[in-house]
BAKOL-44798 format. One record per residue (C-alpha): x, y negated, z; residue in three letters. Coordinates in pm, whole numbers, plus 50000, padded with zeros to 5 digits. Layout:
// BAKOL-44798
XYZALA;...
This chain:
// BAKOL-44798
500005000050000MET;501214965249922SER;502634944250204ARG;499884919350115TYR;497054943550193SER;496084925450514THR;495594891950342GLN;491994880050347THR;490024861050085SER;490924824250081VAL;489704793349904THR;491864767249733ALA;491614744150037ASP;492734771750271THR;495534780550034ARG;496984745950066ALA;497314751350443ARG;498804786450423LEU;502434777350502PRO;501354762750839LEU;499044792350910ILE;501864816550827CYS;504234798251060LEU;501804798451352LEU;500494833951315LEU;503534851551164PHE;501094867650920THR;502594896250721VAL;500394888050422GLY;501794853050369CYS;503714847850048ALA;506694824950017ARG;505934792549833HIS;506784793549465ILE;506874760249283ASP;505064768848959LEU;504514744448673PRO;501004731548606ASP;498734760848507VAL;495784739248401GLY;492344733448557PRO;491224758048821GLN;488514782248707LEU;485294782748918PRO;485334820648958TYR;486274846349219SER;488954871749141ALA;490504902249300LYS;494224907249247LEU;495654942449260GLU;499434944049238ILE;500984978149178ALA;503754989949413PRO;506104989249113SER;506134951249136VAL;507224946549497ALA;509614975949473GLY;511454963349166ALA;515224962149222ALA;518534968049045SER;522084974949154GLN;525124954349062TYR;528784951449161THR;530124919349317ASP;533484903649232SER;535244925149494CYS;533844957949363GLY;531134962549628HIS;527794977649520LEU;524694957049605PHE;520924959949563ASP;519144930149409LEU;515514932149524ARG;513614907749304TYR;510194924449308GLY;508914905849614THR;509704872349450VAL;507764882849139VAL;504874893649362GLU;504884860249542ASP;504834841849210ALA;501874862449084LEU;499914855849401ILE;500614818649386GLU;499644817749018ALA;496374835949078THR;495394812149357HIS;496144782949126ARG;493874798248861MET;490774808249060PHE;488584791649321LYS;488574822749543THR;491054851349544VAL;491014883949736SER;493664910749759MET;493584948349803GLU;491424959450093GLY;490064924550157SER;487204902250048GLY;483464901250129PRO;481734935050135LYS;478424922349996ASP;479654907349671SER;481974918549397ALA;484504894449247PRO;483774880848902ALA;487054895048774TYR;489614921148875VAL;493224916948765ILE;495594946448793LYS;499284938648745VAL;501954964948691ASP;505704962048628LEU;506694989048380THR;510354980048327TYR;512984957548479SER;516734954248440LYS;519474932048583PHE;522924930048426THR;526044910848526LEU;528994906748290LYS;532204899048474GLN;534334885248192ASP;536644865048424ASN;536854837648162LEU;534994811448358TYR;534044804648719ASP;530484815348627ARG;529634849148479VAL;526694857348248PRO;523724873748419ALA;520444885748268GLU;517174896648428LEU;514434912948219THR;510904918548353LEU;508304937448152SER;504784945748269GLY;501084943648197SER;497984926348336ALA;494644944248296LYS;491754919348319ILE;488294933848391GLN;484854918348448ASP;482324928948713GLN;481094958048503SER;484594972048469GLY;484934962048102LYS;488524955148005VAL;488664920047857LEU;492384919947787ARG;495414940847874GLU;498424921647749PRO;502044930747790GLU;504154904147961ILE;507894902947912GLN;510524877348001VAL;514304877747979THR;516134851448181ARG;519804844648111GLN;521994822748328GLU;525604820148434ARG;525974826048807VAL;528814817149036ARG;530274830649358ILE;528974816449684GLU;531284787849796PRO;532394805050117LEU;535894816350205GLN;536554852950115LYS;533054856649975ASN;532624880049679CYS;528914877849606ASN;527104857249345TYR;524364831249385ILE;521434849649229LEU;518374834149396ASP;517854806749129PRO;517984832548847LEU;515484855349020VAL;513114826849104LYS;513234812548752ASP;512484846748600ALA;509574851748840ALA;508174817248757ILE;508394824148384GLU;506704858148427PHE;503904843048637ALA;503414814548389THR;502954838648101LYS;500544858148322TYR;498394827148378THR;498334820148006ASN;497014855047942GLU;494324849948208LEU;493194817248056ARG;493244831547704ALA;490974860247817ALA;488504839948025LEU;488394806447843VAL;488484812747467PRO;490154783947288GLY;491634769147607ALA;495194755347581PRO;498044773747747THR;500694756647955THR;503914744947799ALA;506154770947957ALA;504054801247860GLY;503264821147550ALA;500044831347380VAL;499074865647257GLY;498624875546894PRO;494874880446924GLN;494144843446933GLU;495944810146958ALA;494274791247242PRO;497034765147257GLY;496724754246894LEU;493334737946827PRO;491934734646479SER;491474699846339GLN;488054692646498PRO;489634697046842GLY;492764677046782ALA;493584648947018SER;492814612746924PRO;495604596446727GLY;496724628846561THR;496454642946216GLN;496534680746211ALA;497044705045928SER;493834721845803PRO;492014748646006PRO;493134776145767ASP;496584775745931VAL;495284786846271ARG;497444814446405LEU;496604850246347GLY;497454880346133GLY;500844896846123GLY;504004876046106GLY;504814839746168LEU;502124813046154SER;502264776246233PHE;500294744246267LYS;501504708846200THR;500314676846367THR;501234640346311VAL;501114618846624LEU;501384580846605ASP;501454556646897GLU;498334535846832ASN;496244565046714GLY;495014549746387ASN;496704577046178LEU;498604550745979VAL;502384550846031LEU;503404514646079GLU;506724496446096GLY;508194497446448GLY;505924526346551GLU;507274557946710ARG;506104588446514VAL;506294625346604LYS;505644654746372LEU;504814684346596ARG;505084719746466VAL;503544747946672ASP;504794782446574ILE;503694816846690VAL;504914851846610ASN;501644870446561ALA;503354901746431GLY;504904932146594MET;508584924646515MET;511034900746678VAL;511594870746451ALA;515214859246464ARG;516904826646367ASP;513544809646316VAL;513794773846191ALA;511454747746045VAL;512544724245767THR;510984690745674LEU;511084678945312THR;508904656345100GLY;509074619844999THR;512844612945023PRO;512604576445132SER;510494585845434PHE;511944619845523VAL;515464605145547THR;514254583545840GLN;514324614546061PHE;517654621846237PRO;517264659146166ALA;515254675945892THR;515824711646009THR;515074721646368LEU;516234755546500PRO;513684775146701ILE;515664806646772GLY;514204841246829PRO;510464846446883LEU;509224877947051GLN;505904892846933PRO;503144870547071GLY;505554842847172GLU;504924806847066SER;507064775747062ARG;506734739146965SER;509274715046816VAL;509024678646713GLU;510584657646439PHE;510674622046572ALA;511584587946435THR;510664551346455THR;509384536846128VAL;511614507446020PRO;509934473446051GLN;510364465545681THR;509524499745543PHE;507654496745208PRO;503964505745203GLU;503384539945045GLN;501714573945062GLN;504324598645186ALA;504204636145141GLU;505514657845427LEU;506304694445355ILE;506984719245636PHE;508654752945565THR;509514781345805LEU;512504804545769SER;513844834445965GLU;516354862945918SER;514594895046031SER;512154900845748GLY;509094890045947VAL;506344878345705PRO;506434840545654LEU;503444817845593PRO;503284794845290PRO;504684760045329ARG;502294733545461ARG;501834698345323THR;500524666845491LEU;499924633145324ASP;500414602445544VAL;499964565045487ALA;502964543245574VAL;502954505445591ARG;505114477445727ALA;504024457446029THR;503394420445967VAL;505764398746172GLY;509354400446281SER;511104428946451ALA;511274428046832PRO;514294410546974LYS;516904433947115THR;520064429847311GLY;522244434547009ALA;520334418646725GLY;517054423846545ALA;517814453946325ASP;516804489746396SER;519074519346463VAL;516354544646381ASP;517244548246014GLN;519914574845989LEU;522954560845805PRO;524394577645499THR;527774593945549GLY;530784590245325LEU;531104615545045SER;534134637645091GLY;534594630245463PHE;534244663745640HIS;535584675545975ARG;534804712746017PRO;536654712646351ASN;534394686346511ALA;531384695246729TYR;528494677046897VAL;526264688847182VAL;523494663147245ALA;521324668347553ILE;518114648947615GLY;516594658547953ALA;513654634647933GLY;511004657148088THR;511554681648374LEU;509734712748487ARG;509064695448818ASP;506354671448704GLN;506884649649010LYS;510424641848907ALA;511094609848716SER;511024611148337VAL;513244593048087ARG;510924585247796LYS;513404582347513PHE;516024608247613ALA;514924633747355GLY;514804609747058PRO;518114594547168ASP;519744629047167ALA;518394634746815ASP;519794601846689LEU;523214605446853VAL;523594639846698ALA;522404626446363GLY;524784596746366TYR;527834617646454PHE;526834643046192GLY;526424616745921ALA;529314593246006LEU;531614616946192GLY;531884641945907GLY;530484669346131ILE;528664697445945PRO;525104706446058PRO;526184740546185GLU;528514723046432ASN;525714702446590VAL;523524713946880ARG;520604693647017VAL;519014704147349LEU;515864685347454LYS;513314687147736ASP;512254723847783ARG;515194733747565GLY;517614715447797ALA;517474739948086SER;520634750448264ARG;520844783648073PRO;520464764647744ASP;523254740547833ILE;525544768347956GLU;524904788647641GLU;525994759147428ALA;529064749847634LEU;530224784147750LEU;529164807547471ASP;528704787447151TRP;531704763647170LEU;534624785147297PRO;534904807946994GLY;534954778546753ARG;537384753546907ILE;540924748446775THR;543704726046912PRO;542684699846648GLU;538974699146745SER;536874669246845LEU;534074676547096ILE;531384650947178VAL;528954659447459VAL;526114634447500TYR;523704635747795TYR;520654613647853SER;518654619748168GLY;519304616948539GLN;522424621148749ALA;522194629649119LEU;524944618649358VAL;525674636149688ALA;526834616149994PRO;530394627249911SER;530084610449569GLY;529944643449380GLU;527774640549067VAL;525354666048922ALA;523514662048592LEU;519864672748599VAL;518754699048344PRO;515074706448272TYR;514774733248542ASP;516554714948827ALA;514024688348929GLY;515184667149222LYS;517434694249366SER;521144685749374PHE;521894722649437ALA;520244732049107LYS;521934704548911GLY;524844709948675TYR;527884698148871LEU;529914673548667LEU;533164688548791LYS;532094722748661ASP;531054708948323LEU;534304689648282GLN;536424719048398ALA;534774741148137GLU;535354715247864LEU;538994711447968ALA;539544748947926LYS;538694746347557LEU;542034728347489LYS;540534706147219ALA;542424676047083ARG;539714651047183THR;536834656147428VAL;534364627547479LEU;531604629547740LEU;528854603047714VAL;526284598847993VAL;523234575747978ASP;520364573648227GLY;519604568448593SER;522094574948873VAL;520354581849206VAL;521344592049555LYS;520574627649665ALA;520764643550007GLY;521214627250342GLY;518494614550576ASP;517854581450405GLY;520394563850627LYS;523394583150499THR;525964561550327LYS;526814575249985HIS;530224571449829LYS;530404557849475ALA;529714583349199PRO;532854603049115GLN;532874604348736TRP;536574613448715ASP;536924648948847THR;540574652048752GLY;539954672448436SER;542824662448209ALA;542184652147852GLY;538524642747891ILE;537334607447814MET;534044595847959ARG;531734567547857LEU;529204561848136ILE;526134540148079GLY;526294521848412SER;528454517648720SER;527234525049070GLY;523624535149135PHE;520464525348950GLY;518494532048636SER;520124526848300GLY;517764503548114LEU;515314520147877GLU;513134491247752PRO;509964497547554ASP;511034470347311GLN;513984491747202LEU;512434526247242LYS;515944537347336HIS;518244535647633GLY;520014501947612LEU;523414518847641PHE;522554544547373THR;521124517547145TYR;524424498947154ASN;526354531547126LEU;524554538746797LEU;525214503646666ARG;528834507246766GLY;529554540146591ILE;527574528546288ARG;530064500246224LYS;529694472146480ASP;532514485346703ALA;535004484946414ASP;536934455146552SER;539904457046313ASN;537754462046001GLY;539534493645881ASP;536274512545823GLY;536764535246125GLU;535394535046480VAL;537664549246749THR;537044558147113VAL;538884526947227GLY;536954504046993GLU;533634519047102LEU;534514515547471SER;535434478847427ALA;532274472147224TYR;529984487347488LEU;531714468147769ALA;531084436047577GLU;527514440747448THR;525594460247714VAL;526014436648015PRO;525094405947810GLY;522004422347656ALA;520844435547993ALA;521134400948152LYS;519864378347872SER;517084399947727ASP;515874419948027PHE;517004400148333GLY;518884429448487GLN;522434440748547GLU;524004470148368GLN;527734475348331HIS;529024505748141PRO;532384520748225GLN;535114540548058SER;536654567448279VAL;539614566448269PRO;539954531548120PRO;540964533147757VAL;542184505947521SER;541914505947141PRO;545704506447107SER;546354536047338SER;546884571247200LYS;543614583447349ALA;541804552047236GLY;542864557546874MET;540924590346849ALA;538624587746547LEU;534874590846605LEU;533174578646287THR;534134565945944LYS;531954539145783THR;533914529845466THR;536534545845250SER;539124519945352GLY;541264545045544SER;542004581445477SER;543494590345812SER;541804615846032ILE;542824613546395ARG;
């Protein structure tokens, strides 16, 4: 019998008080709190949850760094997550052996875990080692009569790099975050299956997947949100293979794309077949003058398991003086596994210029949103860009940086176009795709096998940085929220970059810098951006603590806006057609403080760590090339 068999039926109000009740009564049936993402509106039904013993008993063995054999018991965490998810979904929930005797629940949900596996690869290459946890199970959903409404399979595979506990002579790894994240993902997919079975057509949550029977998260055109233009209803998901839906979203909702307006083209893809689709990507083509406004015209999606769905967005800001026209947008899917592909989809959109002048900015009145054209013949196959935009976080209470994702797109696009960097050497990680495992995969798995002693590496991060009382800095990925412990320590990131032995490594950080930890009265030391990693140059958007400006007038971070202008050509102080690290550093130090003060009435002072001058060896490292005036590649 489950250890939760003594738990009685509770309502949502009682559920909110459970932690206190558990503390006072030491109740065996109390689950640990699991911080799940939003699962949508609560359903006004009663439900009985039956969890098979296979769930709570799930465990695997592994060997620590000293050769000791350990048991990793993750089943109880999965069970806690399922219980929390079910209480979020239903008004009243009962467990095995509990509930009123005179009334049957509206639904019975039986959850089983059919397969689980934990692996740890001790490659000794980095301080963190790759770990993977796979959970596979099913959820049988029945109504009062016993009719099975749905019995979906639920599978998640969570990959992270884990490190040894920071205690002297300790050999074990920190595995709790990996286990909890896998349990949360499993429970989120479980809630999506519940909602798909009980509320036909209801949307699923962002972190979950939908089954192949129906596509509740992708409404047909009559149900589209105001201010969107969706592709026709005949592209609703279904059948065998990949299917997708396209939607145009404009800021004012009039379905006309106007100069100065931020535009997103959302593509929702689902694998409705029985095979894994690998290397899935979506490509945007169409009217050349409009399509070239987008920083990227091919977005990688990666593998899609059967029944899994994912969404990506092409985003741009329409130039103020863009000529009025009807633009054709063509969306095409590709993949490498032989999964059936749908036909390409076409949308026609109206584009027009906005009457009036462009908004004043801190560095002039022109826009940086039009991707510049690179020089023919300028190619650097040994240069790489990883652009990270952590604008939204899984913890919805955490602060959000509105333009982090689009800024990451543009930075990657600019370095690709003007830095001679081929598309296959560019990685963009945004929002849900900027989780810690995603970042570690890019920095620890993707980069190392490609770098040579002549390589240039640019890592751009827009989001939030947390600073401990000691001054230690942690960047915040999608899955970290406000927790410094879950952040990506800057010293770890820089140490990993230093191990690559590249010729030039540039780390760029834009966003807010906030204090973390302490009791509110604790005095924090200044952020420690220089962690002693040799050979790494850093351009930081602001000094001290505070929010890096992100004005609505610019629709960019102020620092990133000037960064883009600088690498485009404005930082080329000697007029040789090239922008170097030193020139860019000097340009940002000159333009950002003045724009922040004169245009927005605030203070913002970027910094170069360590200080670098245009004439120094490090400062002469070439970033972008804007004319053919010089043939040197540094």
